[in-house]
C-alpha positions as CSV (number, residue, x, y, z in Angstrom):
1,X,119.2,43.5,-60.0
2,X,119.8,47.6,-59.4
3,X,116.4,47.9,-57.8
4,X,116.6,45.0,-55.4
5,X,120.8,46.2,-54.2
6,X,119.0,49.6,-53.6
7,X,117.1,48.1,-51.2
8,X,119.8,47.1,-48.7
9,X,119.3,49.5,-46.2
10,X,115.5,48.6,-45.9
11,X,116.3,45.6,-45.0
12,X,119.4,46.1,-42.3
13,X,116.7,48.4,-40.9
14,X,113.8,45.9,-40.7
15,X,116.7,43.1,-39.1
16,X,117.2,45.8,-36.8
17,X,114.1,47.3,-35.9
18,X,112.3,43.6,-35.5
19,X,114.8,40.9,-34.6
20,X,116.9,43.2,-31.8
21,X,115.5,40.8,-28.9
22,X,115.5,37.5,-30.7
23,X,119.3,38.3,-31.3
24,X,119.6,39.6,-28.1
25,X,118.6,36.0,-26.6
26,X,120.7,34.2,-29.2
27,X,123.9,36.0,-28.2
28,X,123.4,34.9,-24.6
29,X,122.6,31.2,-25.2
30,X,126.2,31.9,-27.0
31,X,127.4,32.9,-24.3
32,X,126.6,29.8,-22.0
33,X,127.4,27.5,-24.3
34,X,131.0,28.8,-25.1
35,X,131.0,26.7,-27.7
36,X,134.2,24.7,-29.1
37,X,134.2,25.4,-32.5
38,X,132.3,27.3,-35.1
39,X,131.2,25.6,-38.4
40,X,129.7,27.7,-41.0
41,X,127.7,25.8,-44.6
42,X,127.1,28.2,-47.4
43,X,127.0,28.1,-51.1
44,X,127.7,31.1,-53.5
45,X,127.6,34.2,-52.6
46,X,126.5,33.1,-48.7
47,X,129.6,31.2,-48.5
48,X,131.3,34.6,-48.9
49,X,129.2,35.9,-46.3
50,X,130.4,33.0,-43.8
51,X,134.0,34.1,-44.9
52,X,133.3,37.0,-42.8
53,X,131.9,35.7,-40.5
54,X,135.2,33.6,-39.8
55,X,137.1,37.0,-39.4
56,X,134.4,38.6,-36.9
57,X,134.1,35.2,-34.8
58,X,137.7,34.5,-34.7
59,X,138.2,38.3,-33.6
60,X,136.0,39.2,-31.0
61,X,134.4,35.7,-29.9
62,X,138.1,34.0,-30.3
63,X,136.7,30.9,-31.3
64,X,138.1,28.7,-34.1
65,X,135.7,29.0,-36.8
66,X,136.1,26.9,-40.4
67,X,134.0,26.2,-43.6
68,X,132.3,22.9,-43.7
69,X,132.4,21.0,-47.3
70,X,128.7,19.9,-47.5
71,X,129.9,16.7,-50.2
72,X,131.0,15.1,-47.1
73,X,127.7,14.7,-46.0
74,X,125.6,14.7,-49.3
75,X,128.0,12.9,-51.4
76,X,130.2,10.3,-49.3
77,X,127.8,10.0,-46.5
78,X,130.3,10.8,-43.6
79,X,130.0,12.9,-40.6
80,X,132.2,14.6,-38.0
81,X,132.1,15.1,-34.2
82,X,130.5,18.1,-33.9
83,X,129.2,17.9,-30.4
84,X,129.9,21.3,-28.6
85,X,129.9,23.1,-31.9
86,X,127.8,25.9,-33.2
87,X,127.0,25.0,-36.9
88,X,125.6,28.6,-38.8
89,X,124.5,27.7,-42.1
90,X,123.8,30.5,-44.5
91,X,121.3,29.9,-47.6
92,X,119.1,32.8,-49.3
93,X,116.4,30.1,-50.4
94,X,116.9,27.1,-47.4
95,X,116.6,24.9,-49.9
96,X,119.6,23.6,-51.3
97,X,120.0,19.3,-50.9
98,X,123.5,19.4,-50.1
99,X,122.9,22.2,-47.7
100,X,120.1,20.5,-46.0
101,X,121.7,17.4,-45.6
102,X,124.9,19.1,-43.8
103,X,122.7,20.4,-41.4
104,X,121.1,17.7,-40.4
105,X,124.3,16.0,-40.2
106,X,125.7,18.3,-37.8
107,X,123.1,18.2,-35.5
108,X,123.1,14.4,-35.4
109,X,126.7,14.7,-34.2
110,X,125.6,17.3,-31.5
111,X,126.4,20.6,-33.3
112,X,123.6,23.2,-32.5
113,X,122.4,24.7,-35.5
114,X,121.8,28.3,-36.5
115,X,119.9,29.0,-40.0
116,X,120.1,32.7,-41.5
117,X,117.9,32.5,-44.8
118,X,115.5,34.7,-46.4
119,X,112.8,32.1,-45.9
120,X,111.8,31.4,-42.8
121,X,109.3,28.5,-44.2
122,X,112.1,27.0,-46.1
123,X,113.3,23.3,-44.9
124,X,116.7,24.9,-43.6
125,X,114.9,27.7,-41.1
126,X,112.3,25.0,-39.6
127,X,114.8,22.0,-39.6
128,X,117.3,24.7,-37.7
129,X,117.7,24.5,-33.8
130,X,117.8,29.0,-33.9
131,X,116.4,31.1,-36.7
132,X,117.9,34.3,-38.0
133,X,115.6,36.0,-40.7
134,X,117.7,37.8,-43.5
135,X,114.4,40.3,-44.2
136,X,115.6,40.5,-47.6
137,X,112.2,40.9,-49.1
138,X,111.4,39.0,-52.7
139,X,114.4,38.9,-54.7
140,X,114.2,37.9,-57.9
141,X,117.2,38.2,-59.8
142,X,119.6,35.7,-60.2
143,X,122.6,37.7,-58.6
144,X,121.7,37.8,-55.1
145,X,123.0,41.6,-53.8
146,X,120.6,42.7,-50.7
147,X,120.2,39.2,-49.3
148,X,124.0,39.3,-49.3
149,X,124.4,42.5,-47.5
150,X,121.5,41.2,-44.8
151,X,123.7,38.0,-44.2
152,X,126.5,40.0,-43.5
153,X,124.9,42.4,-41.1
154,X,122.8,39.7,-39.4
155,X,126.1,37.9,-38.8
156,X,127.5,41.2,-37.5
157,X,124.2,41.5,-35.2
158,X,124.8,38.3,-33.7
159,X,128.7,38.4,-33.2
160,X,128.1,41.7,-31.6
161,X,125.0,40.1,-29.3
162,X,127.5,37.5,-28.8
163,X,130.3,39.2,-27.4
164,X,127.9,42.3,-26.1
165,X,130.8,44.4,-27.8
166,X,129.6,48.1,-27.9
167,X,131.6,49.2,-30.7
168,X,130.4,46.1,-33.1
169,X,126.6,47.5,-32.0
170,X,127.0,51.1,-32.4
171,X,128.5,50.2,-36.0
172,X,125.6,48.1,-37.2
173,X,123.1,50.9,-36.0
174,X,124.6,53.3,-37.9
175,X,125.0,50.7,-41.0
176,X,121.6,51.5,-42.9
177,X,122.1,55.1,-43.2
178,X,125.5,54.7,-44.4
179,X,124.8,52.2,-46.7
180,X,121.7,54.5,-48.5
181,X,124.7,56.7,-48.5
182,X,127.2,54.3,-50.2
183,X,124.5,53.4,-52.5
184,X,124.6,57.1,-54.1
185,X,128.7,56.8,-54.9
186,X,130.0,57.1,-58.2
187,X,131.9,54.1,-59.6
188,X,131.4,54.6,-62.8
189,X,135.4,55.1,-63.5
190,X,135.8,51.7,-63.2
191,X,133.1,51.1,-65.7
192,X,135.3,51.5,-69.4
193,X,138.5,49.2,-67.5
194,X,135.9,46.4,-66.8
195,X,133.9,46.7,-70.1
196,X,137.0,46.2,-72.2
197,X,139.1,43.3,-69.8
198,X,138.8,39.8,-69.9
199,X,139.9,38.8,-66.8
200,X,140.6,40.5,-63.9
201,X,142.1,40.0,-59.6
202,X,139.6,41.4,-56.9
203,X,141.8,41.9,-53.9
204,X,141.2,42.2,-50.4
205,X,141.9,40.9,-46.9
206,X,140.8,40.1,-43.5
207,X,137.3,42.0,-43.2
208,X,136.9,43.0,-47.2
209,X,138.1,38.9,-47.9
210,X,134.8,38.0,-48.7
211,X,133.2,40.9,-50.4
212,X,136.4,40.6,-53.0
213,X,135.0,37.1,-53.3
214,X,131.8,38.5,-53.7
215,X,132.8,41.0,-56.1
216,X,134.5,38.3,-58.4
217,X,131.5,36.2,-58.3
218,X,129.0,38.8,-59.4
219,X,131.3,39.8,-62.2
220,X,131.5,36.4,-63.9
221,X,127.5,36.1,-62.9
222,X,126.5,39.6,-64.4
223,X,129.3,40.5,-66.7
224,X,131.0,37.5,-68.3
225,X,134.2,38.1,-66.7
226,X,136.9,36.0,-65.3
227,X,137.4,37.0,-62.1
228,X,139.1,36.1,-59.4
229,X,139.4,36.9,-55.7
230,X,142.2,36.6,-53.7
231,X,143.8,37.8,-50.1
232,X,146.1,40.8,-50.6
233,X,148.7,38.1,-48.8
234,X,148.1,35.1,-51.1
235,X,148.6,37.2,-54.3
236,X,152.6,37.1,-54.3
237,X,152.7,33.4,-53.9
238,X,152.4,32.6,-57.5
239,X,149.1,35.0,-58.9
240,X,151.1,38.0,-59.2
241,X,153.0,36.0,-62.6
242,X,150.3,36.9,-64.4
243,X,149.7,40.3,-63.8
244,X,151.4,42.3,-67.4
245,X,150.5,46.2,-68.3
246,X,147.0,46.9,-68.3
247,X,146.1,43.6,-66.4
248,X,142.9,44.8,-64.2
249,X,142.8,44.6,-60.3
250,X,139.9,46.1,-58.3
251,X,141.1,46.5,-54.5
252,X,139.1,46.8,-51.3
253,X,140.8,47.9,-48.3
254,X,139.3,48.9,-45.2
255,X,141.0,51.2,-42.4
256,X,142.5,48.7,-40.4
257,X,145.8,46.8,-39.7
258,X,145.3,45.0,-43.0
259,X,145.8,48.5,-44.8
260,X,149.7,49.2,-45.1
261,X,149.8,45.5,-46.7
262,X,147.5,46.4,-49.3
263,X,149.0,49.7,-50.0
264,X,152.1,48.1,-50.8
265,X,150.5,45.7,-52.8
266,X,148.7,48.6,-54.6
267,X,151.9,49.9,-55.7
268,X,153.4,46.6,-56.8
269,X,150.8,46.3,-59.2
270,X,150.9,49.5,-60.7
271,X,154.7,49.8,-61.2
272,X,153.7,46.5,-63.1
273,X,151.9,48.9,-65.1
274,X,148.3,46.9,-63.8
275,X,144.9,49.0,-64.4
276,X,144.2,49.4,-60.7
277,X,141.0,50.4,-59.5
278,X,141.1,51.1,-55.8
279,X,138.0,51.5,-52.7
280,X,140.0,52.8,-49.5
281,X,143.5,52.9,-50.7
282,X,145.0,56.1,-52.2
283,X,147.5,55.6,-54.9
284,X,149.5,57.4,-57.7
285,X,148.5,56.0,-60.7
286,X,145.5,54.0,-59.9
287,X,141.6,54.8,-60.1
288,X,140.3,56.0,-57.0
289,X,136.5,54.3,-55.8
290,X,135.1,56.9,-53.4
291,X,134.2,55.2,-50.2
292,X,133.0,56.1,-46.6
293,X,134.9,56.3,-43.5
294,X,133.6,54.0,-41.0
295,X,134.4,51.1,-38.5
296,X,136.5,49.1,-40.5
297,X,134.2,46.0,-39.9
298,X,131.2,47.7,-42.0
299,X,133.5,49.4,-44.5
300,X,133.5,46.4,-46.4
301,X,129.7,46.5,-46.7
302,X,129.3,49.9,-47.8
303,X,131.7,49.4,-50.4
304,X,130.2,46.1,-51.4
305,X,127.1,47.8,-51.6
306,X,128.7,50.7,-53.6
307,X,130.1,47.9,-56.1
308,X,127.0,46.2,-57.0
309,X,125.9,49.6,-58.9
310,X,128.9,49.4,-60.4
311,X,128.3,45.8,-61.5
312,X,125.2,46.7,-63.1
313,X,126.7,48.9,-65.1
314,X,129.6,47.2,-66.2
315,X,126.7,44.2,-67.3
316,X,124.9,46.5,-69.3
317,X,127.7,48.2,-70.9
318,X,129.3,44.7,-71.9
319,X,125.4,44.1,-73.7
320,X,124.5,42.0,-70.7
321,X,121.5,41.7,-68.8
322,X,122.4,41.6,-65.3
323,X,118.8,40.1,-64.0
324,X,119.1,37.0,-66.3
325,X,122.8,35.3,-66.2
326,X,123.2,32.9,-68.8
327,X,123.1,29.0,-67.7
328,X,122.0,30.7,-64.1
329,X,119.0,29.9,-61.7
330,X,117.9,31.9,-58.5
331,X,117.7,28.6,-56.5
332,X,120.9,26.3,-57.0
333,X,119.8,22.7,-55.7
334,X,123.2,21.3,-55.5
335,X,123.5,17.6,-54.2
């Protein structure tokens, strides 16, 4: 896990070097299509990348984006009218039966399918209308790391080319070097609080919500922690009742209009006695995790790169093997 997470910058660089022209052409196709809706389909870490895609697409392409429920196709054998829709399927392996069933149903109902996968010969890749390779290379650790970051960068590339947004494409061009720098940041101050924890909240909002979801999943997978991700806008709608003295909270905050609300929430956590570990928000009483200032659309990607190093350390500190989480397989074949 540690070695593969550290290879994320190289994976993103490979995407930019090898896929620039094909993604540019796909962006032009999307502009011509003018899709009425975008539907994403994914599981696990890939679904957290889809959360990031939702915020990117709705804020820059201004097209409503929703997540498909694979069980509708794979279990209930039903379909929805997706004529004129773009259907984005994301999967590291491209082999999960429920995902493939949902893609087949989407194509049959009139959607144009874009597949993102790390396996170019997978059924997902060969069965889509358009394919974007993740180029993460071999990833043998059960916990996905570099393939997740590669999914985020591929989605950013797609939306940047679709909208012809120079700011997005400029941020993407800087991403490989910044990822390498983010990998070197020291988040070890958070190891001790997480080593002793039984459960925690992971909080983000906007572009950072999918990263919070991913961090919570990784702490479950590799460290045996009961971690739950929330939007900062949702925590006070019930979950705040669980926060007591010493309760751990990991906060991600990119530098955009979501930050002030997260800052206020962070203070509320601290006032309740929570142990707050903060990436992006400076608050008296919180453990400050160093971050790199960049365009807000890539700051969360840089934060999750730094987080992976922390997750690996927490897993080992808790006496676990981050490469072999119990009861899990690399390819999950959900039906």
